[in-house]
Backbone bond lengths (Angstrom), bond angles and torsions (degrees), N, CA, C in turn:
res aa  C-N    CA-C-N  psi(-1)  N-CA   C-N-CA  omega(-1)  CA-C   N-CA-C  phi
1 M - - - 1.480 - - 1.495 112.03 -
2 L 1.265 118.91 -34.13 1.464 121.90 179.99 1.549 109.24 -58.80
3 K 1.325 117.63 -48.84 1.487 118.03 -178.41 1.522 110.79 -63.64
4 R 1.349 117.36 -39.16 1.417 119.42 -177.82 1.512 113.45 -64.09
5 Y 1.315 117.93 -40.32 1.478 120.31 178.28 1.537 109.84 -73.45
6 S 1.334 118.64 -38.27 1.497 119.20 179.83 1.462 110.84 -63.21
7 I 1.328 117.77 -40.95 1.493 120.41 -179.36 1.531 110.09 -65.67
8 L 1.370 116.15 -45.38 1.444 117.83 176.49 1.466 114.34 -58.76
9 A 1.332 117.46 -41.94 1.488 120.39 177.92 1.502 111.65 -58.57
10 I 1.378 115.98 -41.71 1.441 119.13 -174.68 1.554 107.45 -70.20
11 L 1.337 117.71 -42.05 1.452 120.95 -177.00 1.515 112.62 -66.44
12 F 1.333 115.41 -45.85 1.474 116.74 -177.88 1.515 116.08 -84.02
13 V 1.338 116.97 -30.98 1.416 119.09 -175.23 1.546 114.21 -85.17
14 L 1.336 115.79 -38.88 1.432 119.65 -173.65 1.530 111.74 -93.21
15 A 1.322 118.95 -23.74 1.448 120.32 179.96 1.514 112.28 -91.14
16 S 1.393 114.01 103.52 1.434 118.33 -175.98 1.495 111.13 -97.77
17 P 1.354 117.96 151.60 1.523 119.54 -179.82 1.481 110.71 -66.28
18 V 1.370 117.13 155.80 1.460 121.82 179.13 1.531 104.60 -84.31
19 L 1.326 117.00 102.72 1.427 124.32 178.52 1.541 110.41 -134.58
20 A 1.276 116.20 163.14 1.507 119.73 174.67 1.534 106.06 -59.72
21 A 1.333 112.16 150.93 1.515 118.61 -178.78 1.498 112.46 -55.07
22 E 1.325 116.21 -40.76 1.468 117.80 -177.95 1.541 111.88 -71.60
23 G 1.292 117.61 -9.50 1.439 119.19 174.73 1.522 115.06 -95.31
24 I 1.300 115.73 8.08 1.515 120.89 -177.44 1.536 109.23 -113.12
25 V 1.287 118.59 134.50 1.432 123.53 167.82 1.497 109.87 -103.17
26 H 1.353 116.84 128.70 1.421 124.03 179.85 1.518 110.40 -99.16
27 L 1.324 116.14 116.34 1.440 123.87 -179.74 1.505 111.66 -117.82
28 A 1.348 112.40 127.10 1.480 117.29 168.87 1.513 108.57 -100.28
29 T 1.330 116.33 132.67 1.439 119.49 -177.67 1.524 111.96 -143.77
30 S 1.308 113.87 170.84 1.515 117.01 -176.39 1.517 109.36 -74.17
31 T 1.315 114.96 158.15 1.489 119.30 178.86 1.540 109.86 -62.50
32 S 1.286 117.42 -28.97 1.498 117.31 -172.82 1.520 112.33 -65.07
33 T 1.393 117.79 -29.14 1.450 117.57 177.24 1.508 112.55 -70.76
34 A 1.338 115.34 -27.58 1.470 120.92 176.23 1.475 112.89 -83.61
35 N 1.373 114.64 -50.72 1.456 119.38 -178.71 1.538 113.90 -56.93
36 S 1.329 115.77 -37.10 1.455 119.98 178.57 1.479 115.02 -69.97
37 G 1.354 117.44 -15.81 1.491 120.88 -178.03 1.515 111.60 92.64
38 L 1.348 121.58 -7.90 1.419 122.96 -176.77 1.504 115.99 -56.47
39 L 1.330 114.75 -36.89 1.485 116.89 -178.64 1.469 112.86 -71.82
40 T 1.293 119.27 -17.34 1.513 121.05 175.65 1.482 108.50 -69.33
41 V 1.280 119.02 -20.74 1.519 122.16 175.81 1.522 109.25 -95.00
42 L 1.259 120.26 -44.33 1.491 121.24 -171.59 1.507 110.71 -71.68
43 R 1.342 117.54 -46.29 1.438 122.47 -172.53 1.508 113.21 -56.11
44 P 1.323 119.17 -56.46 1.493 116.43 -177.18 1.576 111.85 -66.49
45 A 1.351 118.78 -30.95 1.403 119.40 176.38 1.523 113.16 -65.64
46 F 1.309 118.09 -40.88 1.428 121.78 175.91 1.529 111.32 -63.11
47 E 1.323 117.51 -41.65 1.493 120.55 -177.32 1.527 107.99 -68.11
48 K 1.254 119.04 -38.92 1.451 121.39 178.85 1.517 112.33 -65.98
49 S 1.321 116.82 -41.31 1.402 123.39 -177.95 1.551 113.80 -72.25
50 S 1.287 115.67 -37.83 1.508 121.02 -174.82 1.480 114.86 -100.08
51 G 1.349 118.75 -21.24 1.440 117.38 -173.57 1.490 112.90 79.89
52 L 1.293 120.25 1.91 1.474 126.15 -179.38 1.536 109.81 -101.94
53 G 1.278 113.91 152.78 1.480 118.36 171.34 1.520 110.23 -89.09
54 L 1.334 118.12 150.59 1.440 122.17 -179.06 1.513 108.36 -123.52
55 K 1.326 118.04 109.76 1.460 123.82 175.00 1.503 109.91 -98.21
56 V 1.326 115.91 121.01 1.451 122.15 -174.51 1.510 112.84 -109.81
57 T 1.287 115.64 132.24 1.474 121.83 169.21 1.521 108.98 -110.52
58 A 1.365 118.24 108.15 1.448 122.00 -177.37 1.480 109.88 -95.87
59 V 1.295 114.84 111.42 1.493 123.24 -177.89 1.540 108.24 -141.93
60 G 1.311 116.70 178.96 1.457 118.11 172.56 1.450 112.45 -66.52
61 T 1.354 117.96 157.50 1.458 122.18 -176.36 1.487 113.57 -58.14
62 G 1.358 115.57 -40.81 1.435 116.24 178.48 1.519 114.97 -57.50
63 R 1.305 115.41 -44.50 1.440 121.68 178.75 1.547 112.61 -68.22
64 A 1.353 114.18 -39.44 1.459 119.76 175.76 1.566 110.54 -56.17
65 L 1.319 116.38 -43.14 1.462 120.45 -178.23 1.508 110.52 -70.93
66 R 1.379 114.76 -34.56 1.483 115.77 173.78 1.535 113.89 -64.93
67 L 1.325 116.52 -36.84 1.446 119.21 173.54 1.532 111.56 -59.62
68 G 1.354 115.69 -41.47 1.417 119.92 178.37 1.551 112.01 -64.16
69 R 1.374 115.75 -42.03 1.462 117.89 178.37 1.507 111.65 -61.74
70 Q 1.348 116.83 -30.82 1.445 123.39 -176.56 1.563 110.91 -82.49
71 G 1.329 116.53 -9.65 1.440 119.79 -176.41 1.548 112.47 73.43
72 A 1.303 115.08 20.76 1.504 119.50 -179.70 1.504 114.24 -83.41
73 V 1.304 118.82 -12.84 1.447 126.64 174.15 1.509 112.31 -134.10
74 D 1.326 114.77 164.51 1.487 119.83 -176.91 1.481 110.83 -91.52
75 A 1.336 118.48 -26.58 1.494 120.86 -175.87 1.524 107.67 -155.96
76 V 1.338 114.32 160.47 1.524 118.88 175.69 1.479 106.81 -127.48
77 L 1.341 115.21 146.94 1.485 121.92 172.82 1.557 104.38 -127.91
78 V 1.364 114.86 106.59 1.421 119.09 -169.29 1.553 111.53 -139.82
79 H 1.339 116.49 177.03 1.477 119.79 -173.53 1.511 109.78 -140.62
80 A 1.331 119.31 61.39 1.420 123.98 171.78 1.492 109.29 -144.50
81 P 1.369 116.90 90.03 1.458 121.71 -169.95 1.486 116.96 -50.59
82 E 1.332 117.89 -46.60 1.443 123.42 -176.10 1.534 110.19 -65.94
83 A 1.345 117.96 -42.92 1.441 123.74 179.79 1.562 109.57 -69.37
84 E 1.318 117.32 -34.85 1.438 122.89 176.50 1.537 109.32 -65.18
85 S 1.321 116.92 -46.62 1.486 121.33 178.96 1.531 109.72 -57.54
86 H 1.329 118.23 -43.41 1.402 122.86 -177.28 1.537 109.27 -65.39
87 F 1.303 114.53 -40.24 1.491 121.77 178.94 1.527 111.31 -56.84
88 V 1.359 114.14 -45.41 1.472 119.62 177.92 1.514 111.13 -73.92
89 F 1.284 119.10 -44.77 1.494 124.52 -179.77 1.517 111.85 -54.46
90 T 1.311 116.38 -40.56 1.484 118.24 -176.88 1.504 112.71 -85.75
91 G 1.374 114.48 5.21 1.502 115.61 172.80 1.523 117.98 93.70
92 Y 1.317 116.64 -0.14 1.468 118.27 -177.98 1.498 113.45 -86.37
93 G 1.342 118.78 -20.32 1.422 121.03 -178.89 1.542 110.26 -130.03
94 I 1.328 114.26 154.30 1.471 117.91 177.65 1.530 108.14 -141.51
95 D 1.368 114.50 160.22 1.449 121.89 173.47 1.524 114.33 58.04
96 R 1.346 116.59 51.24 1.453 122.45 179.21 1.558 108.64 -68.20
97 Q 1.368 113.49 128.57 1.420 119.84 -177.06 1.508 112.70 -127.62
98 P 1.313 120.71 130.22 1.500 122.11 174.21 1.524 109.02 -66.19
99 I 1.366 113.84 140.62 1.471 118.92 -178.36 1.522 111.06 -119.82
100 M 1.343 117.43 -45.88 1.470 121.62 -172.81 1.517 109.33 -168.93
101 F 1.295 115.05 179.71 1.461 119.45 177.14 1.521 110.52 -159.89
102 N 1.328 114.82 158.26 1.446 122.03 164.05 1.466 107.13 -145.64
103 Y 1.368 119.32 -151.69 1.444 118.94 -177.99 1.567 107.42 -136.60
104 F 1.298 115.57 151.16 1.448 121.70 170.62 1.518 107.64 -78.16
105 V 1.286 113.96 152.66 1.486 121.04 178.09 1.526 109.26 -139.32
106 I 1.322 116.75 156.07 1.468 122.94 172.11 1.494 107.10 -101.65
107 V 1.338 114.98 122.12 1.509 118.70 175.41 1.509 106.98 -117.51
108 G 1.295 116.45 158.43 1.475 120.98 -177.83 1.550 110.65 -172.52
109 P 1.326 115.25 -172.43 1.455 119.87 -177.78 1.532 112.59 -59.93
110 T 1.320 115.31 141.09 1.461 119.31 -173.48 1.544 111.07 -59.09
111 G 1.337 117.76 -29.01 1.465 118.25 179.03 1.540 114.89 -72.19
112 D 1.356 115.48 -13.26 1.460 123.22 178.20 1.508 114.41 47.46
113 P 1.351 117.18 62.10 1.473 119.44 -176.81 1.534 116.20 -58.06
114 A 1.371 114.54 -27.86 1.468 117.45 178.36 1.546 114.93 -83.85
115 G 1.308 114.96 -6.97 1.491 117.55 178.36 1.536 115.28 73.12
116 L 1.338 117.90 35.84 1.438 121.08 -177.69 1.552 113.55 -64.26
117 R 1.343 114.32 -29.39 1.457 116.90 179.32 1.478 114.57 -59.59
118 G 1.339 118.28 -22.31 1.412 122.92 -178.87 1.509 114.56 -98.86
119 A 1.372 115.96 5.67 1.513 118.44 -176.07 1.502 107.91 -76.14
120 R 1.345 116.13 145.92 1.491 123.90 179.95 1.518 108.67 -80.12
121 D 1.286 121.46 -35.55 1.470 124.93 -178.90 1.484 110.52 -151.81
122 I 1.321 115.41 177.63 1.504 120.16 -175.85 1.491 111.64 -66.00
123 R 1.308 118.40 -33.28 1.498 120.88 178.17 1.518 110.18 -61.22
124 E 1.295 115.96 -45.28 1.467 120.99 178.72 1.548 111.44 -64.52
125 A 1.366 113.12 -40.20 1.481 118.52 -179.10 1.519 109.64 -62.57
126 M 1.332 119.80 -43.37 1.447 122.04 178.70 1.541 111.62 -66.77
127 A 1.383 116.26 -37.49 1.464 119.00 177.65 1.534 110.72 -65.35
128 R 1.329 116.14 -37.08 1.444 117.07 -178.82 1.498 113.16 -68.14
129 I 1.353 116.51 -32.06 1.512 119.58 173.68 1.503 108.60 -64.13
130 A 1.340 116.67 -49.11 1.466 117.82 -179.12 1.518 116.07 -62.98
131 D 1.333 114.92 -40.62 1.463 120.28 -177.53 1.543 111.35 -68.70
132 S 1.319 115.56 -32.37 1.449 122.06 -175.18 1.523 110.63 -80.95
133 G 1.363 116.29 -27.22 1.487 120.50 -175.04 1.522 111.23 67.10
134 A 1.274 115.52 23.53 1.501 121.58 -171.65 1.567 112.89 -70.41
135 G 1.349 116.82 -18.87 1.457 119.44 177.46 1.511 111.59 109.11
136 F 1.321 114.65 128.60 1.485 119.18 179.82 1.563 107.95 -137.55
137 V 1.322 114.67 128.56 1.508 121.68 175.24 1.485 108.27 -94.56
138 S 1.360 116.69 124.44 1.427 124.90 175.98 1.525 107.82 -106.07
139 R 1.352 116.80 138.04 1.485 119.12 174.62 1.515 109.54 -60.89
140 G 1.321 118.05 -40.88 1.455 118.91 177.35 1.484 112.99 60.65
141 D 1.339 120.95 35.50 1.415 122.63 -173.53 1.566 113.61 -130.00
142 D 1.275 118.22 16.44 1.453 123.96 178.71 1.479 111.86 59.49
143 S 1.322 117.18 30.27 1.448 122.62 176.37 1.553 109.57 -84.06
144 G 1.302 117.09 174.66 1.428 122.24 176.38 1.562 111.19 -60.90
145 T 1.307 112.01 -39.84 1.520 117.66 178.22 1.531 109.52 -65.82
146 H 1.370 116.59 -42.63 1.483 120.50 -179.44 1.541 109.29 -64.68
147 K 1.320 118.23 -39.90 1.468 121.82 178.36 1.505 109.19 -62.96
148 R 1.311 117.48 -43.00 1.522 118.36 -179.66 1.487 110.50 -68.10
149 E 1.288 117.96 -37.98 1.476 121.62 177.08 1.528 108.52 -54.98
150 F 1.332 116.31 -49.81 1.439 123.00 -176.79 1.583 111.18 -59.48
151 R 1.333 113.20 -38.43 1.474 118.63 175.99 1.528 112.24 -65.38
152 L 1.341 116.59 -39.72 1.417 121.84 -178.90 1.527 112.26 -63.91
153 W 1.370 116.12 -42.76 1.459 119.64 176.47 1.540 109.65 -61.51
154 N 1.352 114.72 -39.54 1.457 115.84 -178.90 1.526 111.75 -66.80
155 E 1.342 114.78 -40.46 1.461 120.10 177.85 1.536 110.92 -60.59
156 A 1.337 116.34 -31.88 1.488 120.93 -178.28 1.552 109.72 -86.95
157 G 1.321 116.41 -7.01 1.485 119.82 179.99 1.510 110.97 72.91
158 I 1.302 119.06 35.27 1.490 124.76 -174.47 1.490 110.61 -120.32
159 E 1.272 117.33 133.74 1.477 123.90 169.68 1.534 108.26 -105.55
160 P 1.390 114.70 104.97 1.450 115.98 -173.58 1.499 115.65 -84.60
161 Y 1.390 115.62 -20.12 1.426 119.26 -172.54 1.536 112.95 -65.95
162 G 1.341 115.47 136.76 1.419 121.67 -179.67 1.515 116.03 91.16
163 N 1.327 115.55 -6.76 1.469 120.35 179.01 1.539 110.61 -85.38
164 V 1.294 115.81 142.04 1.520 117.67 -176.60 1.525 111.72 -64.49
165 W 1.302 118.86 -21.67 1.481 119.29 -177.75 1.538 111.86 -87.20
166 Y 1.326 115.43 -0.38 1.507 119.03 -176.78 1.521 110.70 -109.39
167 L 1.355 115.21 120.12 1.474 121.13 -174.32 1.542 111.33 -118.86
168 E 1.322 116.42 111.83 1.485 122.00 176.14 1.485 109.64 -94.42
169 L 1.344 117.71 130.57 1.471 118.30 -172.71 1.502 113.66 -113.41
170 G 1.398 118.29 -30.21 1.423 118.22 -171.72 1.530 115.95 72.86
171 V 1.316 114.27 37.78 1.472 119.80 -173.81 1.546 110.37 -127.36
172 G 1.342 116.31 168.08 1.423 120.64 174.27 1.544 112.93 -74.25
173 M 1.341 116.05 179.00 1.429 118.22 -172.86 1.488 113.26 -65.31
174 A 1.342 116.40 -41.39 1.459 119.74 179.36 1.507 111.84 -58.47
175 G 1.345 115.12 -41.55 1.518 119.01 178.63 1.504 113.75 -65.41
176 A 1.373 112.62 -39.82 1.521 116.84 177.12 1.512 110.79 -64.88
177 L 1.271 120.70 -41.03 1.444 123.66 179.77 1.526 109.56 -63.62
178 K 1.333 117.62 -42.28 1.510 121.11 -176.19 1.555 105.32 -68.13
179 S 1.325 120.17 -42.66 1.475 121.15 179.96 1.525 110.41 -64.60
180 A 1.290 119.38 -41.92 1.484 124.01 178.54 1.523 109.93 -61.52
181 S 1.323 116.55 -38.18 1.451 121.94 -179.91 1.494 110.15 -67.59
182 D 1.409 114.26 -47.12 1.452 118.51 -178.22 1.536 112.42 -62.67
183 K 1.345 115.96 -40.79 1.465 120.82 -173.33 1.541 114.01 -92.41
184 K 1.372 113.92 -6.18 1.466 119.56 -177.73 1.532 110.68 61.88
185 Y 1.387 115.20 45.72 1.440 123.89 178.10 1.492 108.55 -109.38
186 Y 1.324 116.54 167.31 1.443 124.18 172.94 1.521 108.75 -86.90
187 T 1.325 116.49 160.58 1.449 123.78 171.43 1.548 111.13 -159.46
188 L 1.296 113.84 161.51 1.489 121.12 176.20 1.519 106.13 -98.42
189 S 1.312 118.71 133.32 1.466 125.33 178.51 1.537 110.62 -136.16
190 D 1.320 113.68 151.10 1.464 116.84 165.15 1.504 107.34 -75.24
191 M 1.364 115.49 150.17 1.455 121.88 -176.35 1.536 114.55 -56.36
192 G 1.441 110.24 -42.51 1.477 111.70 -176.32 1.464 117.16 -63.06
193 T 1.370 116.59 -43.19 1.447 120.85 178.82 1.507 110.67 -65.71
194 W 1.326 116.49 -41.64 1.442 120.93 177.97 1.521 112.76 -59.10
195 L 1.324 118.59 -44.95 1.415 120.40 179.70 1.513 113.58 -65.52
196 A 1.354 114.31 -36.19 1.462 117.97 -178.66 1.521 112.70 -71.73
197 H 1.289 119.91 -24.33 1.445 123.28 -172.87 1.586 112.05 -111.49
198 A 1.293 117.82 -15.10 1.490 123.65 -173.69 1.545 113.32 -49.90
199 P 1.335 119.57 -39.98 1.478 116.38 -175.73 1.483 114.28 -68.38
200 D 1.334 118.58 -15.34 1.471 121.32 -179.33 1.574 110.98 -103.29
201 L 1.323 114.57 9.76 1.500 116.96 -174.92 1.522 111.02 -121.35
202 E 1.286 115.98 149.06 1.484 121.81 174.75 1.532 109.52 -96.25
203 L 1.319 113.10 61.13 1.469 123.51 -179.70 1.511 110.88 -134.06
204 A 1.308 114.36 157.79 1.491 119.70 172.94 1.504 110.69 -125.31
205 L 1.282 114.26 153.60 1.494 121.67 173.10 1.564 107.70 -75.05
206 L 1.288 117.95 116.82 1.473 116.96 -169.77 1.526 112.80 -117.10
207 F 1.361 118.06 -21.25 1.457 120.36 175.02 1.508 110.40 -149.55
208 E 1.356 115.71 136.00 1.445 122.71 177.42 1.501 108.65 -150.65
209 G 1.322 116.68 163.42 1.467 121.92 171.44 1.554 112.41 100.60
210 G 1.347 113.87 152.95 1.459 120.50 177.08 1.537 111.26 105.32
211 R 1.328 114.66 154.57 1.454 119.96 -174.37 1.487 112.72 -66.68
212 L 1.325 118.84 -25.31 1.494 121.11 -177.34 1.567 110.42 -75.19
213 L 1.286 117.92 -8.17 1.461 123.04 177.68 1.520 113.76 -107.15
214 Y 1.317 114.94 -0.24 1.474 121.41 172.68 1.487 112.09 -58.74
215 N 1.348 119.12 130.88 1.468 121.86 -170.59 1.557 111.81 -130.43
216 P 1.323 118.62 84.21 1.476 119.53 -178.52 1.511 113.29 -85.85
217 Y 1.272 117.38 148.07 1.475 124.27 173.84 1.552 110.75 -113.73
218 H 1.366 111.89 138.53 1.488 117.94 177.05 1.514 109.00 -130.25
219 V 1.283 114.17 152.19 1.443 122.46 168.64 1.491 114.62 -106.03
220 I 1.289 117.89 136.60 1.487 122.28 -174.15 1.521 109.62 -134.32
221 A 1.334 117.31 132.11 1.432 119.89 175.42 1.525 111.16 -81.64
222 V 1.317 119.08 141.92 1.416 121.69 173.59 1.542 108.92 -72.15
223 N 1.296 118.33 131.99 1.464 123.98 -175.20 1.532 111.65 -64.89
224 P 1.346 118.63 115.88 1.466 120.52 -178.46 1.558 110.41 -69.18
225 A 1.329 116.50 -18.93 1.466 118.95 177.52 1.523 110.49 -70.25
226 R 1.340 117.92 -24.31 1.437 123.24 174.59 1.494 112.72 -85.99
227 H 1.326 114.88 -39.05 1.481 122.01 -177.34 1.485 109.96 -133.91
228 A 1.318 116.27 99.65 1.494 122.16 -178.14 1.508 112.52 -67.88
229 N 1.337 117.22 -15.75 1.436 120.43 -178.69 1.591 114.82 -78.28
230 V 1.286 113.93 -13.65 1.493 117.53 -172.94 1.545 111.43 -71.77
231 N 1.324 117.10 147.92 1.446 122.80 176.36 1.523 108.16 -83.29
232 H 1.324 116.85 80.07 1.463 121.06 -176.37 1.481 112.44 -69.39
233 A 1.321 116.97 -38.16 1.461 119.76 176.56 1.477 110.51 -59.63
234 G 1.296 116.14 -45.74 1.500 118.58 177.71 1.510 113.24 -62.21
235 A 1.354 115.22 -43.74 1.449 121.51 179.27 1.564 108.98 -57.48
236 R 1.305 114.97 -42.91 1.483 119.40 179.78 1.496 112.30 -59.74
237 K 1.367 113.48 -44.37 1.429 120.21 -179.37 1.528 111.48 -64.07
238 L 1.336 117.35 -39.06 1.465 120.01 177.14 1.552 109.38 -65.16
239 M 1.355 115.94 -47.99 1.474 117.78 -179.78 1.506 113.16 -59.60
240 Q 1.344 116.61 -41.68 1.429 118.91 178.34 1.533 113.70 -63.73
241 W 1.390 113.15 -36.01 1.421 117.90 -179.79 1.598 109.69 -70.58
242 L 1.328 117.39 -38.25 1.469 119.65 -177.42 1.526 114.25 -65.80
243 V 1.340 115.89 -21.62 1.447 119.86 177.45 1.533 111.22 -99.20
244 S 1.317 116.84 -0.67 1.460 120.85 -179.54 1.524 111.78 -74.53
245 D 1.333 113.45 163.48 1.513 117.74 179.95 1.496 111.23 -60.53
246 E 1.378 116.36 -35.90 1.484 118.24 178.15 1.520 113.48 -60.96
247 A 1.285 119.09 -52.97 1.433 123.07 179.51 1.536 113.34 -63.88
248 Q 1.300 115.84 -42.99 1.438 119.59 -178.10 1.530 110.82 -68.02
249 G 1.336 116.29 -31.59 1.435 119.52 175.40 1.502 111.11 -68.15
250 L 1.304 118.72 -39.77 1.453 123.01 175.78 1.513 113.92 -60.95
251 I 1.340 113.45 -43.53 1.489 120.25 177.15 1.519 109.59 -62.25
252 D 1.324 118.18 -46.44 1.450 124.75 -177.53 1.540 109.84 -64.98
253 A 1.311 118.61 -33.75 1.444 123.21 -176.64 1.508 115.43 -87.64
254 Y 1.371 116.31 -13.59 1.416 118.43 -173.10 1.605 111.30 -72.36
255 R 1.296 113.30 124.13 1.483 119.43 -177.12 1.516 111.22 -140.96
256 I 1.274 116.35 155.66 1.459 124.81 171.46 1.534 107.99 -121.87
257 D 1.301 117.54 118.89 1.476 122.35 -178.07 1.553 110.08 51.79
258 G 1.345 115.89 39.76 1.447 122.26 176.40 1.483 115.98 81.95
259 T 1.317 119.91 -2.05 1.486 124.89 179.41 1.488 113.40 -97.18
260 Q 1.263 118.63 124.86 1.498 123.29 179.59 1.568 108.00 -72.63
261 L 1.359 114.27 134.85 1.419 121.38 -176.76 1.547 113.80 -96.77
262 F 1.366 116.02 -34.07 1.475 122.55 -176.04 1.505 108.67 -137.81
263 R 1.287 118.32 149.08 1.461 125.01 176.23 1.554 106.63 -106.03
264 P 1.344 116.88 145.65 1.436 119.71 -177.52 1.558 110.16 -77.08
265 R 1.287 115.45 169.62 1.483 124.02 -173.68 1.536 110.88 -61.44
266 R 1.310 118.05 -31.68 1.449 119.22 -177.08 1.538 111.79 -62.14
267 D 1.347 117.42 -21.39 1.484 121.73 -178.53 1.497 112.32 -97.73
268 M 1.358 119.60 4.66 1.436 122.04 -176.98 1.525 112.14 -75.03
269 N 1.338 113.02 151.98 1.487 118.54 -177.62 1.548 109.86 -68.68
């Protein structure tokens, strides 16, 4: 299943229609929206509805926001609330809109050597990983997931850097999951990417739940006052479509093997 969804994501996300430049909206988004397969559903539906092409760059949230600050894209769809707020506060982004959410989860070896299944909360779960030295794979790529991982270590009062059990890779979510599976390490994943790739991994979902694992996604237009070259009209159409009944219905209905990957904005906290 991993190969099937990876190939679909490449075909639908990276291959854009041949249209005039003004007819294309450039979106930078997190790897989770691509790795989960969600964009294979949203992209063609938006293009059919709007008559515009959608060119997607799927990278970590940090890089997506940097592309926005550079004016290299028209809008960003990301999942790091603090970084998003700073992006808007500093004048690079406008009209931030909630789109959907899911949750982060901790996955790891099925034998669970750190005993995460018995943890009372995420702080204890992170502490058990550190205390056991069982091994943790970090994306290390300034993504939304990496930013949340950093916060979780802080919440647990742990400094992971420099420890032999802590492995930073600088890769996307799919790569981190594959490495954790190969090494029998733990890692933090968004639920969508985990569910899309789980059948091909020797990992188990070992901890979930709690407000610190809540994972909201927002879309933000790049401020045309900062970058006159951006396709702001196209970005506005994309944002309006993403909050429409059509798009929200597609998000709500998107499932893999009967399991829902994202919840629509109406259900957000």
